[in-house]
N, CA, C and O atoms as a GROMACS GRO file, in nm:
protein
  328
    1MET      N    1   0.514   0.802   0.550
    1MET     CA    2   0.424   0.703   0.502
    1MET      C    3   0.351   0.734   0.370
    1MET      O    4   0.373   0.643   0.290
    2GLU      N    5   0.274   0.827   0.322
    2GLU     CA    6   0.238   0.801   0.188
    2GLU      C    7   0.281   0.797   0.085
    2GLU      O    8   0.245   0.733  -0.014
    3ALA      N    9   0.431   0.925   0.116
    3ALA     CA   10   0.531   0.910  -0.005
    3ALA      C   11   0.657   0.800   0.000
    3ALA      O   12   0.740   0.772  -0.086
    4PHE      N   13   0.637   0.742   0.148
    4PHE     CA   14   0.703   0.698   0.115
    4PHE      C   15   0.631   0.557   0.027
    4PHE      O   16   0.705   0.499  -0.053
    5LEU      N   17   0.522   0.520   0.042
    5LEU     CA   18   0.421   0.398  -0.043
    5LEU      C   19   0.447   0.387  -0.200
    5LEU      O   20   0.461   0.295  -0.281
    6ASP      N   21   0.448   0.540  -0.204
    6ASP     CA   22   0.381   0.587  -0.328
    6ASP      C   23   0.554   0.556  -0.414
    6ASP      O   24   0.544   0.491  -0.518
    7TYR      N   25   0.679   0.593  -0.381
    7TYR     CA   26   0.753   0.543  -0.395
    7TYR      C   27   0.816   0.404  -0.414
    7TYR      O   28   0.867   0.368  -0.520
    8VAL      N   29   0.808   0.332  -0.306
    8VAL     CA   30   0.774   0.191  -0.312
    8VAL      C   31   0.697   0.149  -0.429
    8VAL      O   32   0.765   0.105  -0.522
    9ILE      N   33   0.605   0.151  -0.440
    9ILE     CA   34   0.497   0.076  -0.492
    9ILE      C   35   0.519   0.107  -0.639
    9ILE      O   36   0.522   0.013  -0.719
   10LYS      N   37   0.536   0.232  -0.681
   10LYS     CA   38   0.572   0.303  -0.816
   10LYS      C   39   0.704   0.234  -0.915
   10LYS      O   40   0.729   0.228  -1.035
   11GLY      N   41   0.767   0.190  -0.797
   11GLY     CA   42   0.897   0.158  -0.856
   11GLY      C   43   0.899   0.049  -0.842
   11GLY      O   44   1.009   0.000  -0.864
   12LEU      N   45   0.777  -0.058  -0.798
   12LEU     CA   46   0.756  -0.228  -0.835
   12LEU      C   47   0.661  -0.248  -1.006
   12LEU      O   48   0.683  -0.326  -1.099
   13VAL      N   49   0.584  -0.172  -0.996
   13VAL     CA   50   0.478  -0.178  -1.106
   13VAL      C   51   0.536  -0.136  -1.270
   13VAL      O   52   0.649  -0.089  -1.284
   14SER      N   53   0.451  -0.159  -1.381
   14SER     CA   54   0.499  -0.163  -1.499
   14SER      C   55   0.431  -0.080  -1.510
   14SER      O   56   0.473  -0.033  -1.617
   15ARG      N   57   0.298   0.022  -1.462
   15ARG     CA   58   0.234   0.102  -1.496
   15ARG      C   59   0.218   0.173  -1.394
   15ARG      O   60   0.113   0.143  -1.338
   16PRO      N   61   0.334   0.338  -1.291
   16PRO     CA   62   0.239   0.368  -1.233
   16PRO      C   63   0.157   0.452  -1.220
   16PRO      O   64   0.102   0.484  -1.115
   17GLU      N   65   0.145   0.485  -1.299
   17GLU     CA   66   0.078   0.642  -1.345
   17GLU      C   67  -0.076   0.560  -1.318
   17GLU      O   68  -0.169   0.640  -1.325
   18ALA      N   69  -0.115   0.437  -1.293
   18ALA     CA   70  -0.202   0.354  -1.299
   18ALA      C   71  -0.180   0.370  -1.098
   18ALA      O   72  -0.267   0.291  -1.062
   19VAL      N   73  -0.135   0.410  -1.006
   19VAL     CA   74  -0.110   0.392  -0.887
   19VAL      C   75  -0.211   0.533  -0.749
   19VAL      O   76  -0.201   0.655  -0.754
   20SER      N   77  -0.259   0.485  -0.690
   20SER     CA   78  -0.340   0.564  -0.678
   20SER      C   79  -0.276   0.534  -0.474
   20SER      O   80  -0.239   0.420  -0.446
   21ILE      N   81  -0.273   0.597  -0.410
   21ILE     CA   82  -0.314   0.585  -0.267
   21ILE      C   83  -0.371   0.710  -0.174
   21ILE      O   84  -0.326   0.822  -0.201
   22ARG      N   85  -0.468   0.699  -0.064
   22ARG     CA   86  -0.542   0.693  -0.048
   22ARG      C   87  -0.524   0.687   0.141
   22ARG      O   88  -0.537   0.578   0.196
   23SER      N   89  -0.495   0.810   0.223
   23SER     CA   90  -0.512   0.747   0.332
   23SER      C   91  -0.633   0.787   0.411
   23SER      O   92  -0.688   0.897   0.405
   24ILE      N   93  -0.675   0.663   0.500
   24ILE     CA   94  -0.741   0.655   0.604
   24ILE      C   95  -0.772   0.682   0.771
   24ILE      O   96  -0.755   0.584   0.842
   25ARG      N   97  -0.812   0.792   0.830
   25ARG     CA   98  -0.743   0.811   0.968
   25ARG      C   99  -0.821   0.768   1.069
   25ARG      O  100  -0.923   0.833   1.049
   26ARG      N  101  -0.847   0.678   1.197
   26ARG     CA  102  -0.954   0.646   1.276
   26ARG      C  103  -0.870   0.606   1.332
   26ARG      O  104  -0.783   0.525   1.298
   27GLY      N  105  -0.895   0.684   1.465
   27GLY     CA  106  -0.816   0.760   1.585
   27GLY      C  107  -0.717   0.743   1.571
   27GLY      O  108  -0.677   0.812   1.477
   28HIS      N  109  -0.625   0.672   1.624
   28HIS     CA  110  -0.456   0.623   1.645
   28HIS      C  111  -0.422   0.532   1.529
   28HIS      O  112  -0.307   0.493   1.511
   29THR      N  113  -0.542   0.492   1.436
   29THR     CA  114  -0.478   0.428   1.355
   29THR      C  115  -0.552   0.466   1.174
   29THR      O  116  -0.669   0.486   1.141
   30VAL      N  117  -0.395   0.461   1.074
   30VAL     CA  118  -0.421   0.471   0.974
   30VAL      C  119  -0.376   0.380   0.885
   30VAL      O  120  -0.279   0.303   0.883
   31VAL      N  121  -0.523   0.419   0.764
   31VAL     CA  122  -0.511   0.292   0.716
   31VAL      C  123  -0.505   0.350   0.556
   31VAL      O  124  -0.586   0.431   0.512
   32TYR      N  125  -0.376   0.284   0.464
   32TYR     CA  126  -0.377   0.348   0.364
   32TYR      C  127  -0.392   0.261   0.281
   32TYR      O  128  -0.318   0.163   0.282
   33GLU      N  129  -0.520   0.278   0.163
   33GLU     CA  130  -0.532   0.244   0.046
   33GLU      C  131  -0.516   0.277  -0.074
   33GLU      O  132  -0.541   0.389  -0.117
   34VAL      N  133  -0.459   0.156  -0.159
   34VAL     CA  134  -0.267   0.094  -0.226
   34VAL      C  135  -0.408   0.040  -0.322
   34VAL      O  136  -0.498  -0.036  -0.287
   35ARG      N  137  -0.377   0.134  -0.500
   35ARG     CA  138  -0.522   0.098  -0.573
   35ARG      C  139  -0.424   0.093  -0.640
   35ARG      O  140  -0.346   0.177  -0.595
   36VAL      N  141  -0.358   0.015  -0.770
   36VAL     CA  142  -0.314  -0.096  -0.830
   36VAL      C  143  -0.339  -0.150  -1.004
   36VAL      O  144  -0.430  -0.229  -0.978
   37ASP      N  145  -0.324  -0.160  -1.128
   37ASP     CA  146  -0.344  -0.157  -1.201
   37ASP      C  147  -0.379  -0.394  -1.203
   37ASP      O  148  -0.292  -0.480  -1.197
   38PRO      N  149  -0.454  -0.403  -1.209
   38PRO     CA  150  -0.495  -0.558  -1.228
   38PRO      C  151  -0.374  -0.630  -1.239
   38PRO      O  152  -0.352  -0.723  -1.161
   39ALA      N  153  -0.268  -0.589  -1.354
   39ALA     CA  154  -0.190  -0.679  -1.447
   39ALA      C  155  -0.033  -0.636  -1.342
   39ALA      O  156   0.084  -0.639  -1.380
   40ASP      N  157  -0.097  -0.593  -1.185
   40ASP     CA  158   0.007  -0.514  -1.132
   40ASP      C  159   0.001  -0.571  -1.010
   40ASP      O  160   0.098  -0.586  -0.935
   41MET      N  161  -0.095  -0.598  -0.992
   41MET     CA  162  -0.110  -0.728  -0.836
   41MET      C  163  -0.025  -0.792  -0.785
   41MET      O  164   0.034  -0.769  -0.680
   42GLY      N  165  -0.012  -0.885  -0.865
   42GLY     CA  166   0.113  -1.026  -0.827
   42GLY      C  167   0.267  -0.931  -0.795
   42GLY      O  168   0.358  -0.970  -0.721
   43LYS      N  169   0.265  -0.815  -0.865
   43LYS     CA  170   0.441  -0.784  -0.852
   43LYS      C  171   0.452  -0.715  -0.707
   43LYS      O  172   0.547  -0.737  -0.633
   44VAL      N  173   0.299  -0.590  -0.659
   44VAL     CA  174   0.297  -0.560  -0.526
   44VAL      C  175   0.264  -0.733  -0.420
   44VAL      O  176   0.304  -0.776  -0.312
   45ILE      N  177   0.206  -0.765  -0.488
   45ILE     CA  178   0.225  -0.872  -0.307
   45ILE      C  179   0.285  -0.938  -0.314
   45ILE      O  180   0.284  -1.005  -0.211
   46GLY      N  181   0.393  -0.991  -0.426
   46GLY     CA  182   0.508  -1.066  -0.412
   46GLY      C  183   0.447  -1.260  -0.407
   46GLY      O  184   0.336  -1.312  -0.398
   47LYS      N  185   0.556  -1.300  -0.417
   47LYS     CA  186   0.560  -1.484  -0.441
   47LYS      C  187   0.502  -1.489  -0.276
   47LYS      O  188   0.560  -1.446  -0.176
   48SER      N  189   0.407  -1.535  -0.281
   48SER     CA  190   0.316  -1.630  -0.136
   48SER      C  191   0.305  -1.521  -0.033
   48SER      O  192   0.298  -1.542   0.088
   49GLY      N  193   0.305  -1.389  -0.098
   49GLY     CA  194   0.238  -1.231   0.014
   49GLY      C  195   0.425  -1.183   0.097
   49GLY      O  196   0.426  -1.098   0.186
   50VAL      N  197   0.500  -1.219   0.073
   50VAL     CA  198   0.595  -1.193   0.080
   50VAL      C  199   0.671  -1.026   0.078
   50VAL      O  200   0.725  -0.950   0.159
   51THR      N  201   0.634  -1.030  -0.073
   51THR     CA  202   0.692  -0.842  -0.045
   51THR      C  203   0.557  -0.732   0.016
   51THR      O  204   0.569  -0.613  -0.013
   52ILE      N  205   0.489  -0.756   0.062
   52ILE     CA  206   0.367  -0.646   0.072
   52ILE      C  207   0.386  -0.656   0.185
   52ILE      O  208   0.387  -0.556   0.256
   53SER      N  209   0.413  -0.824   0.256
   53SER     CA  210   0.456  -0.855   0.409
   53SER      C  211   0.543  -0.748   0.439
   53SER      O  212   0.501  -0.660   0.514
   54ALA      N  213   0.685  -0.739   0.382
   54ALA     CA  214   0.770  -0.613   0.378
   54ALA      C  215   0.709  -0.449   0.422
   54ALA      O  216   0.700  -0.374   0.519
   55ILE      N  217   0.674  -0.455   0.257
   55ILE     CA  218   0.599  -0.333   0.265
   55ILE      C  219   0.534  -0.351   0.390
   55ILE      O  220   0.599  -0.278   0.466
   56ARG      N  221   0.423  -0.418   0.472
   56ARG     CA  222   0.328  -0.357   0.568
   56ARG      C  223   0.411  -0.363   0.707
   56ARG      O  224   0.385  -0.292   0.804
   57SER      N  225   0.500  -0.446   0.704
   57SER     CA  226   0.607  -0.424   0.815
   57SER      C  227   0.712  -0.281   0.852
   57SER      O  228   0.753  -0.223   0.952
   58LEU      N  229   0.726  -0.270   0.695
   58LEU     CA  230   0.802  -0.100   0.700
   58LEU      C  231   0.692   0.024   0.768
   58LEU      O  232   0.726   0.111   0.847
   59VAL      N  233   0.578   0.005   0.721
   59VAL     CA  234   0.535   0.097   0.757
   59VAL      C  235   0.441   0.088   0.854
   59VAL      O  236   0.364   0.180   0.880
   60GLN      N  237   0.444  -0.031   0.918
   60GLN     CA  238   0.424  -0.025   1.061
   60GLN      C  239   0.517   0.037   1.145
   60GLN      O  240   0.495   0.116   1.236
   61ALA      N  241   0.648  -0.017   1.096
   61ALA     CA  242   0.730   0.051   1.188
   61ALA      C  243   0.784   0.206   1.191
   61ALA      O  244   0.851   0.263   1.277
   62GLY      N  245   0.738   0.247   1.080
   62GLY     CA  246   0.772   0.373   1.044
   62GLY      C  247   0.627   0.483   1.110
   62GLY      O  248   0.632   0.606   1.112
   63GLY      N  249   0.507   0.398   1.158
   63GLY     CA  250   0.371   0.465   1.245
   63GLY      C  251   0.390   0.410   1.382
   63GLY      O  252   0.313   0.460   1.463
   64GLY      N  253   0.478   0.312   1.434
   64GLY     CA  254   0.509   0.315   1.527
   64GLY      C  255   0.604   0.429   1.634
   64GLY      O  256   0.593   0.464   1.752
   65LYS      N  257   0.716   0.469   1.503
   65LYS     CA  258   0.736   0.625   1.561
   65LYS      C  259   0.666   0.692   1.604
   65LYS      O  260   0.644   0.735   1.717
   66ARG      N  261   0.633   0.702   1.529
   66ARG     CA  262   0.448   0.875   1.520
   66ARG      C  263   0.375   0.792   1.648
   66ARG      O  264   0.319   0.876   1.719
   67GLY      N  265   0.360   0.682   1.692
   67GLY     CA  266   0.282   0.655   1.786
   67GLY      C  267   0.132   0.604   1.697
   67GLY      O  268   0.033   0.589   1.768
   68LEU      N  269   0.121   0.586   1.596
   68LEU     CA  270   0.024   0.512   1.498
   68LEU      C  271   0.014   0.365   1.491
   68LEU      O  272   0.112   0.292   1.482
   69HIS      N  273  -0.053   0.342   1.494
   69HIS     CA  274  -0.111   0.187   1.415
   69HIS      C  275  -0.138   0.184   1.307
   69HIS      O  276  -0.260   0.197   1.297
   70CYS      N  277  -0.066   0.168   1.158
   70CYS     CA  278  -0.081   0.191   1.045
   70CYS      C  279  -0.121   0.035   0.922
   70CYS      O  280  -0.068  -0.073   0.948
   71ALA      N  281  -0.186   0.046   0.837
   71ALA     CA  282  -0.248  -0.063   0.783
   71ALA      C  283  -0.241  -0.071   0.670
   71ALA      O  284  -0.290   0.025   0.610
   72VAL      N  285  -0.180  -0.179   0.587
   72VAL     CA  286  -0.178  -0.130   0.399
   72VAL      C  287  -0.274  -0.217   0.359
   72VAL      O  288  -0.248  -0.327   0.407
   73GLU      N  289  -0.367  -0.218   0.297
   73GLU     CA  290  -0.433  -0.281   0.179
   73GLU      C  291  -0.456  -0.213   0.035
   73GLU      O  292  -0.487  -0.101  -0.006
   74VAL      N  293  -0.424  -0.352  -0.027
   74VAL     CA  294  -0.428  -0.345  -0.143
   74VAL      C  295  -0.542  -0.369  -0.297
   74VAL      O  296  -0.547  -0.491  -0.303
   75SER      N  297  -0.589  -0.339  -0.360
   75SER     CA  298  -0.672  -0.346  -0.435
   75SER      C  299  -0.607  -0.282  -0.597
   75SER      O  300  -0.513  -0.208  -0.627
   76GLU      N  301  -0.751  -0.381  -0.701
   76GLU     CA  302  -0.710  -0.305  -0.801
   76GLU      C  303  -0.785  -0.161  -0.878
   76GLU      O  304  -0.892  -0.102  -0.859
   77ALA      N  305  -0.705  -0.148  -0.942
   77ALA     CA  306  -0.759  -0.018  -0.958
   77ALA      C  307  -0.906  -0.057  -1.046
   77ALA      O  308  -0.919  -0.150  -1.126
   78GLY      N  309  -1.025   0.061  -0.998
   78GLY     CA  310  -1.144   0.010  -1.110
   78GLY      C  311  -1.255  -0.056  -0.992
   78GLY      O  312  -1.378  -0.066  -0.997
   79SER      N  313  -1.147  -0.100  -0.874
   79SER     CA  314  -1.245  -0.244  -0.749
   79SER      C  315  -1.367  -0.192  -0.675
   79SER      O  316  -1.458  -0.267  -0.640
   80GLU      N  317  -1.367  -0.021  -0.645
   80GLU     CA  318  -1.450   0.024  -0.600
   80GLU      C  319  -1.597  -0.051  -0.570
   80GLU      O  320  -1.636  -0.091  -0.460
   81GLY      N  321  -1.654  -0.058  -0.672
   81GLY     CA  322  -1.786  -0.117  -0.688
   81GLY      C  323  -1.785  -0.256  -0.570
   81GLY      O  324  -1.886  -0.278  -0.504
   82ARG      N  325  -1.631  -0.365  -0.549
   82ARG     CA  326  -1.693  -0.474  -0.534
   82ARG      C  327  -1.753  -0.502  -0.455
   82ARG      O  328  -1.807  -0.613  -0.455
   0.00000   0.00000   0.00000
């Protein structure tokens, strides 16, 4: 799933070198923390959240095949202390 997210997110943004993805496992749940350049947030979220909703649906479907619940959280790079 992480490789899928990396491929899709980097294909959407203008600064793919600023993308970082970290997975955190909590029981049967995996949370993917995606950080992107602040200028690319709109591209990842999409109009009315359509793009990120589609990405989340695909990640949940892929995780479901493995018996996992998956979630995707998107934030700006450098926003760790907020």
